[in-house]
C-alpha positions, 0 to 999 in steps of 0.5 A: 722486433720490440714493437712486435714483442709488445703486441704479442704481450698485449695479446697474451694479456687480453687472452688471459683477461678474457679467459678469466672473464669466462672462468670466474664462474664455478666449475661445472655442476650440471650438464653442458652441450659438449660434456662427455658422459665420463667427465666429472666436476671438481666435486666428482659429480658425473656430467651427463650429456645434454640433448640439443634442441632442434633450435640449438642444432640448427644454430650450431650448423649455421655457425659451423657453416659460416666459420668454415666458409669464411675463415681459415682453419686456425681461426675456426678452431680457436673460435670453436674452442672459445665458444664451446668453453663459454657455453659450458660455463654458462650452463654451470653458472649459478649467479644473478642474471646481472652477473651473468650478463657481465660475464657474457658481455665480457666474453663478447668484448674479449672475442671481438678484440681477439678477432680484430687483432688477427691479420686475416681481417686486414687482408683485402680478399677477406669478405667478412668483418670481426663484427660479422663473426661476433653476430654469429657467435652471439646468435649461437650462444643466445639460442643454445643457452636460452633456457639459462639466460631467459627469465633467469629468476622467479622474481622476473616471472612474477613481474611479468605476470603482474604486468600482464594483469596490469594490462588486462585492467587497462583493457578499456584504454583505447586509441582515443584515450591515447590521442592517436590519429589512427583512422579505424574506419579504413580496413588497411589501417586495422589490418596493419595494426593486427599484423603489428600485434602479431609481431609483438606477440611472436617476439616471445617465440624467438630465441636469439636477440637478433630474431627478437629485434627483427620482430620488433622492427617489423611491428614498428614498420606496420605501425608506421604503415597504419599511420601513413594509411590514416594520413597522419604524420609518421613521426616519433610523437605519433609512433609512441602512442600507437606502440602503447596501444599495440601493447595494451591490445596485444598484451604480449607474454613475458614482454618484460623478460624479453626486453631484459634478455635483449638488454643483457645478452645482445651485442652492444651494437644491436641496442646502441645504434641503428634502426633496431636500437631506436625501436627498442628504446621506444619499446622500453619507454612504452612499457614504462608508460604502461606501468606508470599509467594513471589518471594524469596520463589520460587527462581524467579524474582519479576516481573515474580512472580507478572505477574504469580500472577496477571494472566498477564503471564501463567507459563511455563510448564517445566518438573517439572511442567508438572508432576503436570498436571494430564491430561498429566499424564493420557495420558502418562499412556495410552501411556505406556499401549499401548507400553506394549500391543505392546511389549506383542503382539510381544512376543506372535508372537515370542513365537508362531513361536517357539511353531510351530517349537517345535511341528514340531521337536517333530512330526519328532523325535517322529512320531505317527503311523498315521503320519508314514502312511501318510508320507509313502503314500506321499512319494510313490505318489511323487515317482510315479509322478516323474517316470511318468514325467521321462518316458514322458520326455524320450518319448518326447525326442525320438520322436524328433530325426531320420526319420519316414517311413510308413510301412517299405517304405524307402524314397528316398534321397532328396524326400519330407517326408510325413507328419503325420496326427495329432493323439491323440495317443502317439508316442510309440502307433503310431509306435506299432499300439496300443492304449494309454490305451493298451500301459500303461497296457503293461508297467505296466505289464512289471514293 
């Protein structure tokens, strides 16, 4: 019994401490999400009901569904009461962001201890853990109170604008200067980097710390995919320079405020352990590197660095930096395709000639009956043509030698030879007195 009373006393002290952590803020002077139209602050100022945004309504429904589905009614009512009270106090707060962070983190710890000491979570049939409930509470608070928690001071907004101007002045810093091992000639590498830039920009459009960290995790996975596609080691030494390159190319809006928001209002487990914590640490280091970047960081002369940063001097397009120019890469890719097409065309021409030669060889080695008949016909016609030309050649040769006489009359020596009349008859027909057709017929019969 004494031990039980002691536990009850400790629980009461923790509850009192948690209430003080929330109640250490001024009384409401503005609107809260659950304030009624007739409620007033201690200064008698009426509090008007605040309309919930679509994101806040969705977060409230998600939290309610989770609590009702997994927890008994008594715990649901207690959690709901505490969360409503915390949200109201956050909207009433008019303190520095660091002080607000201390209060919110104190509330997280108070609620976790309260849930962790509940006997319900020790039951074997319990399907959730206190940490699961805390993650839903954190998501709801960050979403509903986002206007109050994010970029809470004008100084932070000015710092973000200054960082964006700084990144714009470093537009000339390419992956070559950062000594990355990315292969920009490969289209998949460029695609993964574009997706990584999209995720780091999308981070600012999310409200809860969980969603923001998920964007960062996806961005980091795309970076590792780009390194893998490039054939580079997927190590921390290769990852950080590429993340810096992504920040310089994407210039994500309010990135510094987003990092501070996550640091201040995320559950400690999100930023102290696990994959998201590792990538969040690298993002913080990359931002610090960009802010502190100078000529020593890029291993170059100070005057040259300042000239590039001020725009007085255009950076040289050396081999490493040209690889970062997407237009040049597209031209090189097109030329590669043209060369491949040319090589393919030459290969097709060679293979076509080889195919024709092979067909000729097959036709000669294994002729068909039709091919044999055609070949025999051609050979016979060629033989007849050659024979006819040979006879004509002999006849022409004979007609050019000896002396021709008329009807057996001999010519006297030295007397003029009679000239023959031009005739259409062949020389042989002229001697025999036969017509060409008749001579040809007799020659054919003789054969």
